[in-house]
SEKEFI-941831 format. One record per atom (N, C-alpha, C): z, x, y; residue in one letter; atom name; residue number from 1. Coordinates in steps of 0.001 Angstrom, whole numbers. Example, Ala and Ser with C-alpha at 12.3 -4.5 7.8 and 13.67 -1.06 7.14 Angstrom:
% residues 2
        z        x        y  residu  atome  num
     7800    13190    -5690       A      N    1
     7800    12300    -4500       A     CA    1
     7800    13200    -3300       A      C    1
     7080    12850    -2250       S      N    2
     7140    13670    -1060       S     CA    2
     7870    12900       30       S      C    2
//
This chain:
% residues 176
        z        x        y  residu  atome  num
   -10893    16682    -8617       M      N    1
    -9510    16290    -8235       M     CA    1
    -9118    14877    -8794       M      C    1
    -7961    14636    -9201       E      N    2
    -7556    13400    -9647       E     CA    2
    -6996    12412    -8534       E      C    2
    -7058    11129    -8717       Y      N    3
    -6601    10186    -7780       Y     CA    3
    -5791     9151    -8480       Y      C    3
    -4719     8667    -7674       F      N    4
    -3885     7742    -8355       F     CA    4
    -3743     6411    -7353       F      C    4
    -3556     5314    -7944       W      N    5
    -3223     4117    -7204       W     CA    5
    -1812     3871    -7002       W      C    5
    -1310     4006    -5799       L      N    6
       -9     3934    -5379       L     CA    6
      511     2467    -5229       L      C    6
     1416     2020    -5864       K      N    7
     1721      609    -5880       K     CA    7
     3303      400    -6119       K      C    7
     3629     -713    -5918       Q      N    8
     5069    -1069    -5966       Q     CA    8
     5440    -1182    -7547       Q      C    8
     6593     -776    -8013       D      N    9
     6912    -1039    -9375       D     CA    9
     7274    -2524    -9636       D      C    9
     6543    -3156   -10417       K      N   10
     6723    -4661   -10687       K     CA   10
     7744    -4972   -11421       K      C   10
     8625    -4003   -12025       R      N   11
     9844    -4399   -12740       R     CA   11
    10904    -4765   -11729       R      C   11
    10822    -4408   -10358       Y      N   12
    11752    -4908    -9405       Y     CA   12
    11321    -6240    -8900       Y      C   12
    12073    -7270    -8935       V      N   13
    11432    -8620    -8504       V     CA   13
    12354    -9002    -7306       V      C   13
    13552    -8458    -6794       D      N   14
    14193    -8645    -5578       D     CA   14
    13897    -7865    -4529       D      C   14
    12511    -7809    -4240       V      N   15
    11966    -6998    -3100       V     CA   15
    11872    -7856    -1865       V      C   15
    11820    -7251     -671       P      N   16
    11789    -8124      490       P     CA   16
    10449    -9009      549       P      C   16
    10534   -10173     1019       H      N   17
     9527   -11107     1254       H     CA   17
     9494   -11596     2628       H      C   17
     8465   -11214     3475       I      N   18
     8485   -11499     4978       I     CA   18
     8414   -12984     5041       I      C   18
     9404   -13543     5807       H      N   19
     9298   -15036     6118       H     CA   19
     8125   -15384     7060       H      C   19
     7360   -16416     6729       R      N   20
     6172   -16689     7528       R     CA   20
     5138   -15665     7963       R      C   20
     4993   -14972     6943       F      N   21
     3912   -13831     7147       F     CA   21
     2599   -14309     7433       F      C   21
     2111   -15335     6726       A      N   22
      720   -15996     6791       A     CA   22
      546   -16546     8046       A      C   22
     1602   -17048     8590       G      N   23
     1539   -17672    10066       G     CA   23
     1430   -16850    11116       G      C   23
     2024   -15585    10939       T      N   24
     2143   -14657    12027       T     CA   24
     1087   -13478    11963       T      C   24
      700   -13011    10767       Y      N   25
     -176   -11820    10625       Y     CA   25
    -1306   -12222     9609       Y      C   25
    -2406   -11411     9892       R      N   26
    -3685   -11685     8962       R     CA   26
    -3759   -10275     8326       R      C   26
    -4025   -10371     6889       R      N   27
    -4232    -9152     6153       R     CA   27
    -5329    -8418     6786       R      C   27
    -6466    -9041     7098       S      N   28
    -7655    -8359     7752       S     CA   28
    -7267    -7497     8855       S      C   28
    -6304    -7810     9734       D      N   29
    -5966    -7114    10786       D     CA   29
    -5304    -5776    10405       D      C   29
    -4913    -5394     9186       F      N   30
    -4439    -4247     8749       F     CA   30
    -5299    -3123     8455       F      C   30
    -6414    -3074     9202       T      N   31
    -7558    -2147     9042       T     CA   31
    -7664    -1219    10322       T      C   31
    -8434     -202    10280       V      N   32
    -8573      853    11367       V     CA   32
    -9254      -57    12524       V      C   32
   -10380     -873    12212       E      N   33
   -10958    -1601    13368       E     CA   33
   -10056    -2601    14072       E      C   33
    -9348    -3204    13366       H      N   34
    -8474    -4298    13829       H     CA   34
    -6929    -4115    14100       H      C   34
    -6595    -2867    13848       A      N   35
    -5272    -2476    14014       A     CA   35
    -4572    -2828    15502       A      C   35
    -5318    -2953    16464       Y      N   36
    -4966    -3082    17747       Y     CA   36
    -4392    -4471    17934       Y      C   36
    -4613    -5385    17006       K      N   37
    -4185    -6860    17129       K     CA   37
    -2669    -7023    16709       K      C   37
    -2175    -5901    16103       I      N   38
     -788    -5852    15626       I     CA   38
       -4    -4941    16418       I      C   38
     1243    -5509    16702       A      N   39
     2123    -4579    17812       A     CA   39
     2626    -3417    17032       A      C   39
     2917    -2405    17836       D      N   40
     3340    -1222    17233       D     CA   40
     4655    -1340    16717       D      C   40
     5612    -2197    17110       R      N   41
     7016    -2441    16696       R     CA   41
     7056    -3943    16299       R      C   41
     7370    -4227    15044       N      N   42
     7690    -5633    14737       N     CA   42
     8946    -6000    14212       N      C   42
     9419    -7088    14336       V      N   43
    10773    -7565    13701       V     CA   43
    10479    -8839    12955       V      C   43
    10789    -8662    11674       V      N   44
    10505    -9831    10847       V     CA   44
    11667   -10130     9972       V      C   44
    11863   -11342     9684       F      N   45
    12973   -11781     8725       F     CA   45
    12497   -11797     7323       F      C   45
    13446   -11436     6437       V      N   46
    12934   -11494     4969       V     CA   46
    13754   -12666     4208       V      C   46
    13154   -13202     3322       N      N   47
    14017   -14291     2498       N     CA   47
    14711   -13569     1452       N      C   47
    15816   -14083     1201       S      N   48
    16643   -13468      216       S     CA   48
    17674   -14413     -419       S      C   48
    17779   -14402    -1768       E      N   49
    18899   -15076    -2256       E     CA   49
    19892   -14094    -2963       E      C   49
    19370   -13019    -3283       H      N   50
    20245   -11961    -3935       H     CA   50
    20060   -10728    -3069       H      C   50
    21036    -9755    -3328       R      N   51
    20677    -8332    -2758       R     CA   51
    19408    -7861    -2905       R      C   51
    18598    -7430    -1976       L      N   52
    17188    -6889    -2076       L     CA   52
    17245    -5543    -2499       L      C   52
    16119    -5241    -3224       D      N   53
    15778    -3802    -3721       D     CA   53
    14851    -3274    -2698       D      C   53
    15196    -2349    -1981       Y      N   54
    14367    -1765     -819       Y     CA   54
    13790     -574    -1480       Y      C   54
    12552     -808    -2021       T      N   55
    11841      285    -2653       T     CA   55
    11031     1124    -1766       T      C   55
    10479     2311    -2081       D      N   56
     9751     3131    -1227       D     CA   56
     8409     2561     -860       D      C   56
     7918     1705    -1697       V      N   57
     6552     1207    -1574       V     CA   57
     6774     -337    -1847       V      C   57
     6228    -1200     -779       I      N   58
     6132    -2604     -983       I     CA   58
     4658    -3093     -691       I      C   58
     4247    -3795    -1773       D      N   59
     2843    -4167    -1522       D     CA   59
     2591    -5597    -1885       D      C   59
     3496    -6491    -1915       R      N   60
     3318    -7881    -2203       R     CA   60
     2533    -8465    -1020       R      C   60
     3006    -8410      250       Q      N   61
     2190    -9251     1211       Q     CA   61
     1387    -8247     2139       Q      C   61
     1804    -7141     2417       I      N   62
     1052    -6056     3037       I     CA   62
     1577    -4867     2410       I      C   62
      936    -3557     2631       F      N   63
     1272    -2422     2081       F     CA   63
     2434    -1717     3209       F      C   63
     3574    -1726     2744       L      N   64
     4682     -949     3594       L     CA   64
     5179       73     2813       L      C   64
     5633     1268     3495       V      N   65
     6250     2306     2963       V     CA   65
     7489     2659     3674       V      C   65
     8337     3410     3032       S      N   66
     9591     3873     3702       S     CA   66
     9271     5119     4496       S      C   66
    10396     5616     5115       E      N   67
    10293     6708     6116       E     CA   67
     9887     7984     5169       E      C   67
    10332     8229     4061       D      N   68
    10008     9475     3318       D     CA   68
     8454     9276     2859       D      C   68
     7968     8364     2515       V      N   69
     6627     8239     2187       V     CA   69
     5671     8355     3423       V      C   69
     6076     7760     4571       K      N   70
     5430     7845     5813       K     CA   70
     5389     9484     6185       K      C   70
     6393    10283     6043       S      N   71
     6425    11635     6491       S     CA   71
     5257    12417     5457       S      C   71
     5296    12042     4315       V      N   72
     4285    12812     3368       V     CA   72
     2890    12302     3673       V      C   72
     2672    11163     4067       F      N   73
     1352    10656     4466       F     CA   73
      922    11233     5726       F      C   73
     1795    11618     6645       K      N   74
     1571    12282     7931       K     CA   74
     1179    13744     7675       K      C   74
     1928    14233     6649       M      N   75
     1569    15697     6418       M     CA   75
      121    15874     5850       M      C   75
     -362    15046     4980       Y      N   76
    -1619    15164     4388       Y     CA   76
    -2766    14507     5330       Y      C   76
    -2453    13545     6025       D      N   77
    -3510    13027     6907       D     CA   77
    -2915    12601     8287       D      C   77
    -2761    13458     9192       P      N   78
    -2260    13278    10529       P     CA   78
    -3064    12169    11298       P      C   78
    -4156    11772    10898       S      N   79
    -4947    10767    11644       S     CA   79
    -4477     9379    11299       S      C   79
    -3633     9119    10331       I      N   80
    -3124     7859    10061       I     CA   80
    -2121     7296    11018       I      C   80
    -2391     6146    11384       T      N   81
    -1375     5485    12412       T     CA   81
     -515     4559    11585       T      C   81
      608     4276    12098       F      N   82
     1578     3400    11404       F     CA   82
     2115     2244    12315       F      C   82
     2309     1107    11803       K      N   83
     2942       22    12596       K     CA   83
     4377     -170    11933       K      C   83
     5342      -51    12815       T      N   84
     6812     -256    12471       T     CA   84
     7130    -1602    12016       T      C   84
     7846    -1873    11108       F      N   85
     8248    -3217    10768       F     CA   85
     9790    -3168    10469       F      C   85
    10688    -3822    11250       C      N   86
    11983    -3900    11159       C     CA   86
    12373    -5155    10260       C      C   86
    12810    -4977     8937       L      N   87
    13037    -6149     8069       L     CA   87
    14488    -6435     8252       L      C   87
    14681    -7750     8679       L      N   88
    15940    -8162     8839       L     CA   88
    16467    -9246     7640       L      C   88
    17556    -9064     7099       D      N   89
    18039    -9979     6134       D     CA   89
    19338   -10463     6697       D      C   89
    19275   -11646     7265       N      N   90
    20389   -12282     7946       N     CA   90
    21485   -12903     7041       N      C   90
    21138   -13024     5749       V      N   91
    22104   -13639     4877       V     CA   91
    23111   -12622     4329       V      C   91
    22477   -11384     4164       H      N   92
    23432   -10244     3675       H     CA   92
    23586    -9165     4859       H      C   92
    23298    -9610     6030       M      N   93
    23404    -8753     7263       M     CA   93
    22874    -7219     6869       M      C   93
    21669    -7241     6465       D      N   94
    21077    -5803     6191       D     CA   94
    19822    -5756     7122       D      C   94
    19365    -4456     7231       L      N   95
    18297    -4061     8298       L     CA   95
    17696    -2861     7499       L      C   95
    16444    -2874     7517       K      N   96
    15645    -1713     7049       K     CA   96
    14320    -1471     7745       K      C   96
    14010     -230     7929       L      N   97
    12571      151     8668       L     CA   97
    11746      444     7664       L      C   97
    10439     -134     7805       Y      N   98
     9331      143     7006       Y     CA   98
     8100      305     7862       Y      C   98
     7195      897     7278       Y      N   99
     5949     1233     8132       Y     CA   99
     4741      901     7445       Y      C   99
     3781      142     8173       A      N  100
     2615     -243     7787       A     CA  100
     1402      761     8055       A      C  100
      972     1727     6897       P      N  101
       34     2611     7247       P     CA  101
    -1293     2004     7503       P      C  101
    -2068     2419     8654       I      N  102
    -3387     1875     8882       I     CA  102
    -4417     2956     8324       I      C  102
    -4795     2601     7144       I      N  103
    -5614     3612     6387       I     CA  103
    -7161     3159     6236       I      C  103
    -8182     3936     6298       P      N  104
    -9614     3608     6368       P     CA  104
    -9819     2863     4967       P      C  104
   -10546     1794     5006       L      N  105
   -10851     1033     3784       L     CA  105
   -12230     1214     3349       L      C  105
   -12400     1691     2198       I      N  106
   -13655     2082     1680       I     CA  106
   -14076     1301      501       I      C  106
   -15493     1222      203       D      N  107
   -15927      677    -1188       D     CA  107
   -16129     1916    -2020       D      C  107
   -15451     1709    -3210       G      N  108
   -15566     2928    -4245       G     CA  108
   -16545     2771    -5398       G      C  108
   -17190     1671    -5367       T      N  109
   -18141     1502    -6537       T     CA  109
   -19310      795    -5959       T      C  109
   -20489      906    -6690       D      N  110
   -21725       50    -6486       D     CA  110
   -21677    -1128    -7271       D      C  110
   -20945    -1131    -8411       E      N  111
   -21095    -2296    -9340       E     CA  111
   -20348    -3517    -8802       E      C  111
   -20806    -4758    -8954       P      N  112
   -20196    -5808    -8576       P     CA  112
   -19005    -6159    -9464       P      C  112
   -17920    -6905    -9013       E      N  113
   -16785    -6996    -9885       E     CA  113
   -17146    -8158   -10930       E      C  113
   -16669    -7916   -12069       R      N  114
   -16789    -8920   -13238       R     CA  114
   -15416    -9665   -13546       R      C  114
   -15643   -10978   -13587       F      N  115
   -14297   -11552   -13957       F     CA  115
   -14488   -12289   -15129       F      C  115
   -13325   -12429   -15885       S      N  116
   -13286   -13485   -17035       S     CA  116
   -13228   -14841   -16558       S      C  116
   -13058   -15721   -17655       R      N  117
   -13105   -17006   -17355       R     CA  117
   -11598   -17438   -16765       R      C  117
   -10654   -16732   -16927       E      N  118
    -9362   -16908   -16457       E     CA  118
    -9131   -16458   -15086       E      C  118
   -10210   -15659   -14500       G      N  119
   -10097   -15189   -13140       G     CA  119
    -9730   -13735   -13171       G      C  119
    -9366   -13158   -14151       R      N  120
    -8998   -11734   -14326       R     CA  120
   -10242   -10951   -14400       R      C  120
    -9961    -9596   -13940       R      N  121
   -11096    -8553   -14122       R     CA  121
   -11269    -8344   -15631       R      C  121
   -12687    -8263   -16064       D      N  122
   -13008    -7746   -17323       D     CA  122
   -12490    -6613   -17658       D      C  122
   -12558    -5532   -16685       R      N  123
   -12102    -4177   -17024       R     CA  123
   -11806    -3591   -15585       R      C  123
   -11120    -2490   -15747       E      N  124
   -10672    -1855   -14371       E     CA  124
   -11922    -1318   -13752       E      C  124
   -11976    -1163   -12477       P      N  125
   -13150     -707   -11746       P     CA  125
   -13244      898   -11913       P      C  125
   -14480     1439   -12094       V      N  126
   -14780     2757   -12186       V     CA  126
   -15091     3222   -10861       V      C  126
   -14409     4147   -10188       I      N  127
   -14657     4462    -8850       I     CA  127
   -15480     5914    -8780       I      C  127
   -16426     5856    -7919       R      N  128
   -17305     6998    -7710       R     CA  128
   -16561     8052    -6846       R      C  128
   -16526     9307    -7465       R      N  129
   -15902    10405    -6820       R     CA  129
   -16532    10727    -5431       R      C  129
   -17897    10430    -5388       A      N  130
   -18513    10940    -4011       A     CA  130
   -17997    10052    -2943       A      C  130
   -17652     8748    -3242       Y      N  131
   -17239     7927    -2058       Y     CA  131
   -15814     8297    -1500       Y      C  131
   -15191     8995    -2216       L      N  132
   -13650     9346    -1794       L     CA  132
   -13816    10471     -844       L      C  132
   -14962    11532    -1133       K      N  133
   -15072    12609     -153       K     CA  133
   -13763    13349      -55       K      C  133
   -13054    13596    -1131       S      N  134
   -11908    14408    -1203       S     CA  134
   -10946    14047       -2       S      C  134
   -10818    12791      242       R      N  135
    -9824    12327     1321       R     CA  135
    -8521    12291      637       R      C  135
    -7487    12687     1311       P      N  136
    -6123    12503      601       P     CA  136
    -5481    11165      377       P      C  136
    -5877    10126     1299       I      N  137
    -5281     8917     1266       I     CA  137
    -6423     7990     1668       I      C  137
    -6710     6863      819       V      N  138
    -7688     5882     1321       V     CA  138
    -7263     4573      746       V      C  138
    -7798     3478     1165       R      N  139
    -7796     2157      522       R     CA  139
    -8946     1735      -31       R      C  139
    -8849     1178    -1218       L      N  140
   -10275      759    -1931       L     CA  140
   -10086     -806    -1883       L      C  140
   -11388    -1248    -1683       R      N  141
   -11580    -2793    -1717       R     CA  141
   -11506    -3228    -3197       R      C  141
   -11794    -2343    -4203       E      N  142
   -11874    -2807    -5586       E     CA  142
   -10356    -2919    -6075       E      C  142
    -9536    -2539    -5546       L      N  143
    -8117    -2733    -6010       L     CA  143
    -7321    -3838    -5184       L      C  143
    -6630    -4685    -6046       P      N  144
    -6045    -5816    -5339       P     CA  144
    -4722    -5182    -4782       P      C  144
    -4106    -5733    -3506       P      N  145
    -4838    -6210    -2305       P     CA  145
    -5157    -4916    -1583       P      C  145
    -6407    -4604    -1561       D      N  146
    -6889    -3405     -968       D     CA  146
    -6030    -2186    -1204       D      C  146
    -5863    -1841    -2331       G      N  147
    -5060     -793    -2903       G     CA  147
    -5095      627    -2324       G      C  147
    -3980     1373    -2098       V      N  148
    -3867     2557    -1473       V     CA  148
    -4093     3623    -2552       V      C  148
    -5011     4358    -2488       V      N  149
    -5263     5486    -3388       V     CA  149
    -4917     6852    -2857       V      C  149
    -4221     7670    -3688       I      N  150
    -3751     9067    -3146       I     CA  150
    -4344    10096    -4020       I      C  150
    -4491    11205    -3574       R      N  151
    -5002    12446    -4126       R     CA  151
    -3767    13092    -5087       R      C  151
    -4022    13943    -6002       L      N  152
    -3030    14466    -6894       L     CA  152
    -2008    15224    -6094       L      C  152
    -2467    15980    -5043       D      N  153
    -1362    16804    -4385       D     CA  153
     -465    15813    -3616       D      C  153
    -1079    14761    -3048       V      N  154
     -195    13868    -2192       V     CA  154
      861    13134    -3200       V      C  154
      473    12764    -4559       A      N  155
     1316    12209    -5600       A     CA  155
     2242    13169    -5957       A      C  155
     2050    14641    -6171       E      N  156
     2989    15459    -6554       E     CA  156
     4103    15633    -5405       E      C  156
     3635    15715    -4214       S      N  157
     4491    15700    -3053       S     CA  157
     5450    14535    -2965       S      C  157
     5044    13480    -3270       L      N  158
     5786    12278    -3341       L     CA  158
     6873    12387    -4438       L      C  158
     6466    12822    -5508       L      N  159
     7427    12935    -6651       L     CA  159
     8364    13988    -6467       L      C  159
     8032    15042    -5956       R      N  160
     8991    16152    -5608       R     CA  160
    10124    15625    -4743       R      C  160
     9770    14717    -3738       R      N  161
    10712    14162    -2784       R     CA  161
    11556    13027    -3257       R      C  161
    11382    12741    -4573       G      N  162
    12178    11596    -5183       G     CA  162
    11594    10239    -4899       G      C  162
    10405     9928    -4995       L      N  163
     9789     8769    -4691       L     CA  163
    10751     7658    -5632       L      C  163
    11167     6696    -4918       F      N  164
    12012     5556    -5581       F     CA  164
    11445     4187    -5882       F      C  164
    11373     3943    -6936       R      N  165
    10829     2594    -7501       R     CA  165
     9441     2264    -6932       R      C  165
     8653     3141    -7414       A      N  166
     7230     3055    -7068       A     CA  166
     6481     3386    -8417       A      C  166
     5244     2967    -8426       D      N  167
     4339     3104    -9675       D     CA  167
     3099     3784    -9248       D      C  167
     2504     4652   -10062       M      N  168
     1244     5239    -9859       M     CA  168
      338     5021   -11135       M      C  168
     -796     4637   -10973       A      N  169
    -1659     4494   -11956       A     CA  169
    -2970     5405   -11723       A      C  169
    -3300     6102   -12786       R      N  170
    -4374     7219   -12629       R     CA  170
    -5694     6458   -12624       R      C  170
    -6661     6715   -11797       L      N  171
    -7884     6088   -11544       L     CA  171
    -9007     6672   -12440       L      C  171
    -9923     5884   -12915       V      N  172
   -11081     6572   -13588       V     CA  172
   -12197     6748   -12621       V      C  172
   -12606     7908   -12501       L      N  173
   -13725     8441   -11424       L     CA  173
   -14995     8983   -12305       L      C  173
   -16063     8527   -11719       T      N  174
   -17348     8966   -12185       T     CA  174
   -17941    10065   -11216       T      C  174
   -18796    10853   -11825       C      N  175
   -19529    11862   -10981       C     CA  175
   -20803    11389   -10512       C      C  175
   -21342    10395   -10907       V      N  176
   -22607     9661   -10809       V     CA  176
   -22760     9293    -9435       V      C  176
//
């Protein structure tokens, strides 16, 4: 089975940016073990100078998905819980609902990461197929920032429903 890294399309620069995110939330709380620290419903303000592009996947500060992506995730993994985020843009009088999926975080490789002198990865990580255990949706520590990985059938289902302004990158898997 093939797996894909689901991420925001970087060609869109006017995506929502949560105001004072770091002062209110911690990225480490968006895990299965610490999800109780986050309220089920959250209202946040977004910074905007221009009209925002509300894409189906936002992954700049935390991983957020739209209602359509949430319904597909629920179909393939009913155990996933979601925290609701109401994004308010007071400048343009706009409001959108997004959902932060609480997805299990796993290590996908035994190899330590190697970085170049500039601080970039020397190569993309090679993920072990056995660690994924045929799960439909997981988060991997090896992908920045704890990237969400979906199985081929989930990716096809998202594309059939017209996934809007998102990107998928095929992962290299090993059988060792």
